[in-house]
Residue, then its C-alpha position, 0 to 999 in steps of 0.5 A: m281744978t282737974k290737974p293737966l294731964t301729960y303723955r308721961d301720966a298716960g304712961v309713956d315717957i318720951d324722955a326715956g325714949d329720947d335717952l334711948v336714942e343718945r345711947i345707942k346711937p355709938l352701936v348703930e354708928a358701928t355697923r355704918r356702910e358707906e352707902v348709908l346716907a343719913g344716921l337716926g333721927g329721920f323719918g326713913g332709912l337713906f341707903a343709895l346702891t353704889p352706881g355701877k357696882y350692880r348690872q341687874p340688882v334684884l333686893v330681896s327683903g325679909t322680915d321675922g321675929v323671935g317668937t316666945k324665945l323672948k319669954l325665955a330671954q325676959a324670963l332669965a333677964a338675958h337682953d344681950t342677945i337675943g337681938i343676934d337671933l333678929v337680925a339672924m332670923c331675917v339675914n339668913d332668910v335672905l341669904v338663901q336667895g343668894a343675896e347679901p344683905l345690905f341694911f335692917l331695921d328693928y321694931f321694938a315694943c313695950g308697955k314701959l320703957d326700960v332704957e336700960v334693957a332696951s340698950q341691951v336688945i339693940g346691941g345685940i341687934a347691933d352686933g348680929c348686924k355687924q356679924a352679917g354686914a348690914a347697916l341698922i339704919g333705922g327702927e321703931t321704938a313703940e311705949m304701948p301702956d297696957m298692951y304688955a305686961a310688966g317686963e315684956y317686950d316685942l321684936a321684929g326685924f326687917c332686912v333688904g339684900v341685894v343679888e344680880r338677876d342671873a346669881l339669884i338662887d331659887g332651887s330651879g337647877i336642882e338635879i337628881g344626885d346633887a350632894i346636900i350639904g348640912i352646916a351645924s346649928s348654934g343649938p334651936h335658933s329661935n324656933g320651937y321654942s313654944l314646945i321648949r318651954r313646955v318640956l321646961e315644965r317638966d324639969p325647969q333647971g333642966l338646961i338653965a344655968s344659974r344667973p348670970a350665965a347664959p343658959q344653953l338655950l338662949i344661944p343666939t341663933r347662928i347667921y351664916v353671911k359671911s361663910v355662905l356668900g363666901l361659898l358662893q364666890q368659889v362654888p356653884v351652889q344650886g340651893l340654900a335652905h334656912i332651916t327655921g320653924g318646921g325642922l328639915t322636913e318642911n324647909v328643905p322641900r321649899i327649894l325643890h321642883g318638880n319630882l325631885h326629894a330630898r334623902i337624909s340621912l340621920s347617921s350622917w350627923q350628931r344632932g347635938p345634946v340640947f336636942d337629945w334632952l329635949a327628944e327625952t325629957g319631952n318625950i318627943e318622937e323623932q318626926e316630931m322633933l325633925r318637923t319641930f327644930n333644925c336638929g344640928a343642922g341650921m343650913v343647907v347647902v346643895v352642889r353639884p356632886a364633883q363640888l362637895a368635896r370643895a364645898l366641905q373644905i371651903l366652909a370648914a376653912l370659914g369656920e363652918s362645921a359642915w357634913e354631906l346630909g344626904r342626896i336629891a333623889g327622883g320623887a314626889g317631893g318632901v323629904e325620907y330619912v334613912 
């Protein structure tokens, strides 16, 4: 007789999935907030806004992935920080609306579940959630044979935050003469890695440290939540921009309205050795660098000129490296580099 088939025969190991859930429960619990109503295991994560805490709460949602930075992490078997990148890409986007991230969900997909690797990845996600103050309230682990090559996995993240309606930040208050502040990035963050991988083909040993040391290119995306929320409590902020794919060139105009453009001084900061290496090794022109990478500025803040000095002082006290990046000027929109 033909042997009875099981799900495991088809490449899906339910027991491994159960093992993973047990291993990550303490990681998830470490991110818990008082508003969380249930732990892992339900069909949906439950989160109750505290009655009376908000007057007119607006929920702000965001979703993102890590892109081809995953390929580098997998090639180097460096799985413990890529989850921080996943959280950062989502919570930083929610943050620029002025919102506090409340909770996060992840999606982990692979061809064959390696419990140890998945535990490391989700451990990084939990670490990122703790940095952002968000609860990890659920997720999905999908084992899909034949969809991914051996050792490959993909990630997606989903975040919800909250802000009072009258505290929403959308850039509508930005005026000519306002000061633009740059907050330092930790490196390329999670953008431009398709180009980075092409550069590495020209210089495979360029920035890759030998195992088990983490290469500079895998330094996780900086999470700006606590410092920027701290700034918002003390200084009126007119606009915030998360500098992701498209760099300063594409992301700063997203918060400009009407006849405004940003005049950014290229001499106001040092972009860092990683970006210098990329430009030199890849023979990448300056404008291409600026529209592909954050070039050392991972977050942009727009404030009134009178608030500039105080804002810089507060950011420094909160552990950020920040500087005056430029000014808002009248014009046809976009970014002008001077």
